[in-house]
C-alpha positions in Angstrom: 15.4 28.5 -67.2 12.4 28.6 -65.0 12.6 27.0 -61.6 9.4 26.1 -59.6 9.5 27.1 -56.0 7.7 25.6 -53.0 5.5 28.2 -51.4 5.6 29.1 -47.8 2.0 28.1 -47.4 2.9 24.6 -48.7 5.7 24.2 -46.1 3.4 25.5 -43.4 0.6 23.1 -44.3 3.0 20.1 -44.4 4.5 20.7 -40.9 1.1 21.6 -39.5 -0.4 18.4 -40.8 2.5 16.4 -39.4 2.2 18.2 -36.0 -1.5 17.5 -35.9 -0.8 13.8 -36.5 1.8 13.7 -33.8 -0.5 15.5 -31.3 -3.3 13.0 -32.0 -0.9 10.1 -31.5 0.5 11.3 -28.2 -2.9 12.4 -27.0 -4.3 8.9 -27.7 -1.3 7.2 -26.0 -1.9 9.2 -22.8 -5.4 7.7 -22.5 -4.3 4.0 -22.6 -4.1 1.9 -19.5 -3.4 -1.4 -21.4 0.1 -1.6 -22.9 -1.0 -4.2 -25.5 -3.7 -1.8 -26.8 -1.3 1.1 -26.8 1.2 -0.9 -28.9 -1.5 -1.9 -31.3 -2.8 1.6 -31.9 0.7 3.2 -32.0 1.7 0.7 -34.6 -1.3 1.5 -36.7 -0.5 5.3 -36.5 3.2 4.7 -37.3 2.4 2.7 -40.4 0.4 5.5 -41.7 3.3 7.9 -41.3 6.1 5.4 -42.3 4.9 2.7 -44.7 6.4 -0.7 -43.7 6.1 -4.1 -45.2 7.0 -6.1 -42.1 7.8 -5.3 -38.5 9.4 -7.5 -35.9 10.3 -6.8 -32.3 13.1 -8.4 -30.4 14.0 -8.7 -26.7 17.1 -10.0 -24.9 15.7 -9.1 -21.4 16.6 -11.9 -19.0 18.7 -13.8 -21.6 22.3 -14.4 -22.2 24.1 -13.7 -25.5 23.5 -14.8 -28.2 19.9 -15.7 -27.3 16.9 -13.4 -28.0 13.2 -13.6 -28.3 10.9 -12.5 -31.1 8.2 -10.7 -29.2 6.1 -9.3 -32.1 5.8 -10.0 -35.8 3.4 -8.2 -38.1 3.1 -11.4 -40.1 1.7 -13.4 -37.1 -2.0 -14.2 -37.7 -2.8 -14.3 -33.9 -1.9 -11.4 -31.7 0.5 -12.4 -28.9 0.8 -10.5 -25.7 4.5 -10.7 -24.9 4.0 -9.8 -21.2 1.4 -12.5 -20.6 2.3 -15.2 -23.1 6.1 -15.4 -23.0 6.1 -19.2 -23.3 4.7 -18.8 -26.9 7.5 -16.4 -28.1 10.1 -18.0 -30.4 13.7 -18.0 -29.2 16.6 -17.5 -31.7 20.2 -18.2 -30.9 22.9 -16.4 -32.9 22.7 -15.0 -36.4 22.1 -11.6 -37.7 19.3 -10.7 -35.3 21.6 -11.5 -32.4 24.3 -9.4 -33.9 21.9 -6.4 -34.3 20.4 -6.4 -30.8 23.7 -7.1 -29.0 25.5 -4.5 -31.0 23.6 -2.0 -28.7 23.3 0.7 -31.4 20.9 1.9 -34.1 21.6 0.7 -37.7 20.2 1.4 -41.1 20.5 -0.9 -44.2 19.3 0.1 -47.6 20.6 -3.0 -49.4 20.1 -5.7 -46.9 20.5 -9.4 -47.6 20.5 -12.4 -45.2 22.0 -15.9 -45.7 19.6 -18.7 -46.1 21.2 -20.7 -43.3 20.8 -17.8 -40.8 18.3 -18.5 -37.9 16.6 -15.3 -38.8 16.1 -16.1 -42.5 12.3 -16.8 -42.2 11.9 -13.3 -40.7 14.3 -11.3 -43.0 14.3 -13.2 -46.3 12.3 -10.6 -48.2 13.8 -7.5 -46.6 16.0 -5.2 -48.6 15.7 -2.1 -46.5 15.9 -2.5 -42.7 15.8 0.0 -39.8 17.2 -1.4 -36.5 15.8 0.8 -33.7 17.2 -0.2 -30.2 15.1 0.6 -27.2 17.4 1.3 -24.2 16.7 0.3 -20.6 19.3 1.4 -18.0 21.6 2.2 -20.8 21.4 -1.1 -22.6 19.4 -2.1 -25.7 17.3 -4.8 -24.1 14.7 -4.5 -26.9 14.8 -3.7 -30.6 12.3 -2.9 -33.3 13.1 -3.9 -36.9 11.2 -2.0 -39.7 11.5 -3.6 -43.1 10.7 -2.8 -46.7 10.9 -5.2 -49.6 12.7 -2.8 -51.9 16.1 -1.3 -51.5 16.8 2.4 -50.5 13.3 2.7 -49.0 14.4 4.7 -45.9 15.8 8.2 -45.8 18.9 8.6 -43.6 17.9 12.0 -42.5 14.7 10.6 -40.9 16.6 7.9 -38.9 17.6 10.0 -35.8 14.0 11.0 -35.1 12.8 7.5 -35.6 15.3 6.3 -33.0 14.1 9.0 -30.6 10.4 8.3 -31.1 10.9 4.5 -30.8 12.7 4.9 -27.5 10.2 7.4 -26.1 7.3 5.0 -27.0 9.3 2.1 -25.6 9.7 3.9 -22.3 6.1 4.8 -22.2 5.1 1.2 -22.8 7.5 -0.1 -20.2 6.2 2.4 -17.6 2.7 1.3 -18.4 3.6 -2.4 -17.9 5.3 -1.5 -14.6 2.2 0.5 -13.6 0.1 -2.6 -14.3 2.4 -4.8 -12.4 2.5 -2.4 -9.5 -1.2 -2.1 -9.4 -1.5 -5.9 -9.5 1.0 -6.1 -6.6 -0.9 -3.5 -4.6 -4.2 -5.4 -5.1 -2.6 -8.6 -4.0 -1.0 -7.0 -0.9 -4.3 -5.2 -0.1 -6.2 -8.5 -0.3 -3.6 -9.9 2.2 -4.0 -6.9 4.4 -7.8 -7.3 4.3 -7.4 -10.9 5.4 -5.1 -9.8 8.2 -7.5 -7.1 9.3 -10.3 -9.6 9.4 -8.3 -12.0 11.4 -7.3 -9.3 13.8 -10.8 -8.0 14.3 -11.9 -11.6 15.0 -9.7 -11.4 18.1 -11.8 -8.6 19.5 -14.9 -9.3 21.5 -17.9 -10.3 19.4 -20.1 -8.4 21.8 -19.7 -6.3 24.9 -20.3 -8.1 28.2 -23.4 -7.4 30.3 -21.9 -6.1 33.6 -24.2 -5.0 36.4 -23.6 -1.4 37.6 -21.5 -0.7 34.5 -22.8 0.0 31.0 -20.2 -0.3 28.2 -19.7 0.9 24.6 -16.7 0.5 22.3 -15.3 2.0 19.1 -12.4 0.5 17.2 -10.8 2.2 14.1 -7.5 1.5 12.4 -5.6 4.0 10.5 -4.7 1.4 7.9 -6.2 -2.0 6.9 -4.9 -3.5 10.2 -3.6 -1.9 13.4 -2.2 -2.5 16.8 -4.9 -1.4 19.2 -6.5 -4.1 21.3 -9.3 -4.3 23.9 -10.6 -7.3 25.7 -12.8 -8.6 28.6 -12.2 -11.5 31.0 -15.1 -13.1 33.0 -13.7 -13.7 36.5 -14.9 -15.4 39.6 -17.3 -13.7 42.0 -19.0 -11.8 39.2 -15.9 -9.7 38.5 -14.7 -8.6 35.1 -11.3 -7.9 33.7 -11.0 -5.0 31.3 -7.9 -4.6 29.1 -7.0 -2.0 26.6 -3.6 -2.0 24.9 -1.7 -0.3 22.0 1.2 -1.8 20.1 3.9 0.7 18.9 3.9 1.3 15.2 1.2 0.8 12.6 -0.1 -1.5 10.0 0.7 -5.2 9.7 3.6 -5.5 12.1 1.5 -3.9 14.8 -1.4 -6.2 14.0 0.8 -9.3 14.3 2.1 -8.1 17.7 -1.5 -7.4 18.8 -2.4 -11.0 18.0 0.7 -12.2 20.0 -0.4 -10.0 22.9 -3.9 -11.4 22.7 -2.6 -15.0 22.7 -0.3 -14.4 25.7 -3.1 -12.6 27.7 -5.4 -15.6 27.2 -2.8 -18.0 28.2 -2.6 -16.7 31.7 -2.7 -19.9 33.8 -5.3 -18.8 36.3 -8.2 -16.3 36.1 -6.4 -12.9 35.7 -7.8 -11.4 38.9 -4.6 -9.5 39.8 -3.9 -6.6 37.4 -0.3 -6.3 38.3 0.4 -10.1 37.9 -1.5 -10.1 34.5 0.7 -7.3 33.1 3.9 -8.8 34.5 3.0 -12.2 32.9 2.4 -10.7 29.4 5.5 -8.4 29.7 7.9 -11.2 30.7 6.8 -13.4 27.8 6.9 -10.5 25.3 10.5 -9.7 26.4 11.6 -13.3 26.3 10.4 -14.2 22.8 9.0 -11.3 20.8 10.6 -8.0 21.6 14.2 -8.9 22.1 15.5 -6.4 19.5 13.8 -3.5 21.4 12.0 -2.2 18.4 8.5 -2.9 19.6 6.6 -2.4 22.8 3.0 -2.6 24.0 1.3 -0.2 26.3 -1.6 -1.5 28.3 -4.1 -0.7 31.1 -5.7 -3.7 32.9 -8.4 -3.3 35.5 -10.6 -5.7 37.4 -14.1 -4.4 38.2 -16.2 -5.5 41.1 -19.9 -4.7 40.3 -20.9 -5.2 43.9 -18.6 -2.5 45.3 -18.1 -0.5 42.1 -14.4 -0.8 42.7 -11.8 -1.0 40.0 -8.3 -2.6 40.8 -5.9 -1.7 38.1 -2.3 -1.6 36.9 -0.8 0.3 34.0 2.1 -0.4 31.6 2.9 3.0 30.1 -0.6 3.4 28.7 -2.8 6.5 28.7 -4.6 6.5 32.0 -8.3 6.4 31.6 -10.2 9.6 32.3 -12.9 9.7 35.0 -15.7 12.3 35.3 -17.5 12.5 38.6 -21.1 13.0 38.0 -21.6 14.4 41.6 -19.3 17.5 41.2 -18.3 17.4 37.6 -14.6 16.9 38.4 -12.3 15.1 35.9 -9.2 13.1 36.8 -7.0 10.2 35.5 -6.6 6.8 36.9 -2.8 7.4 37.2 -2.0 6.1 40.7 -0.3 3.0 39.1 2.4 3.2 36.5 5.2 1.3 34.9 7.1 0.8 31.7 5.4 -0.4 28.5 5.5 -4.2 28.1 8.3 -5.7 26.0 11.1 -3.4 27.3 12.3 -4.8 30.7 11.4 -8.3 31.6 11.7 -7.8 35.3 9.5 -4.7 35.4 7.2 -4.6 38.5 3.7 -3.2 38.1 2.2 -1.8 41.2 -1.6 -2.1 41.7 -4.0 0.8 42.6 -7.7 1.0 43.3 -10.5 3.4 42.6 -14.2 3.3 43.8 -16.9 4.9 41.6 -20.3 6.3 42.3 -23.5 6.0 40.2 -23.3 8.3 37.3 -19.5 8.4 37.0 -18.1 8.1 33.5 -14.9 6.3 32.6 -13.1 6.8 29.2 -10.5 4.1 28.3 -8.7 5.2 25.1 -5.5 4.9 23.1 -3.4 7.8 22.0 -4.9 7.9 18.6 -7.7 9.9 20.2 -5.7 12.5 22.1 -3.0 12.7 19.5 -5.5 13.2 16.6 -4.2 16.2 14.5 -6.0 18.9 12.7 -4.7 20.3 9.4 -2.4 22.7 11.3 -0.7 19.9 13.1 -2.3 20.6 16.5 -3.2 17.7 18.8 -6.7 17.0 20.1 -5.4 16.7 23.6 -6.9 15.9 27.0 -8.7 19.2 27.4 -10.9 18.6 24.3 -11.5 15.0 25.5 -12.7 16.3 28.8 -15.0 18.8 27.1 -16.5 16.0 25.0 -17.5 14.1 28.2 -18.9 17.0 30.2 -22.5 16.0 29.9 -23.1 13.7 32.9 -26.5 12.5 31.4 -24.7 10.7 28.5 -24.7 6.9 28.6 -21.8 4.9 27.3 -22.9 4.9 23.6 -23.5 8.7 23.9 -20.1 9.2 25.3 -18.6 7.4 22.3 -20.5 9.6 19.8 -19.7 12.8 21.7 -15.9 12.0 21.7 -15.8 10.9 18.1 -17.8 13.9 16.9 -15.4 16.2 18.7 -12.4 14.4 17.2 -13.9 14.6 13.7 -14.8 18.3 14.0 -11.2 19.0 15.3 -9.5 16.9 12.5 -11.5 18.8 9.8 -11.1 15.9 7.4 -7.5 15.0 8.1 -7.3 11.2 8.0 -6.3 9.3 11.2 -2.6 9.0 11.6 -2.9 6.4 14.3 -5.4 3.7 15.4 -8.3 5.1 17.5 -9.9 2.9 20.2 -12.5 4.1 22.7 -14.0 2.1 25.5 -16.5 4.0 27.6 -18.3 3.0 30.8 -21.1 4.5 32.7 -21.5 3.5 36.3 -25.1 2.7 37.2 
């Protein structure tokens, strides 16, 4: 008796061809961003590897036993996207399909028959061989794929475990892609809301800087996120005086932006022209403590000064804010407006803010800033600090806009591409 043998080269060619097909499949899957397209192409490739007369997909996600949905059917003439057209998916209650998906396990039938009164009869009437491939989510078969052939004994039992594995891996990949789409959609929606909040927040800032005699002004406002908690403002006062306010809400992002808007509203509700810096800060502080910062999780630092152009005198008060830096043009000395201090607003309702005064000379430079400037970090985690700020304003010939550019250039050079961790606000003044 002679027996024919399968050559080693035949075996090698067979598994290499199969491997090539698998690699092509997973490579193509990795390029998809649309789960519907991925399902379509995966199904086409699987049918070439495992001939099937009909395929239906089931889901019991969000349903109670014995209900289920038919999410896909290869016999449907029109393609249905189950994630976007759920209202078009047929619902079945009870019967063999319910038994299969709620059994929570894979099953293979090579002599399958369904009763004519079963709710699933229209889907299974011609099936004689059936593979029930559950797709597990959090340990439960929330979805299932049924592969059918119209003749008995069409599927090999030895292929069944790999089919269960590949079906579940594909199911997880599809589910992750759906979640990714949903997450991206949610991100876009949130981002649009943040853009709207940021636009509203920026509308609270001055449209243009005031024209103040003996003082030239420039401003820079930069948030570390879409919206932020920095705030600056000007108040036209009697006798040609001007109020200058700079503030910084603790925290970042939307919560800080909301508190910034609250602070703006309170500041503009001061019953009289805010000519006294200490009274202005006390007024805002008391109302923040009374209604908005009762849990102690938020506070607002602020510096408010009243400038008299005729005398070049600034009366000011400070609520825990970085004191502005002053550079004397006459001798090049640099100092802080730190003669007045107090707690940040929103902490202690009865906090008293003491006033102080400073007279300037022509050529003096004043830098009002938030801590996003001095606490800017480089890639090594070092802070920009006051010394580097002072170096950036050492040129007495710079006007207000030049001061802004000098400081921002110095911060950018120091940060070496590291994004801002905090909002950055600069308000510069050149006394003339």
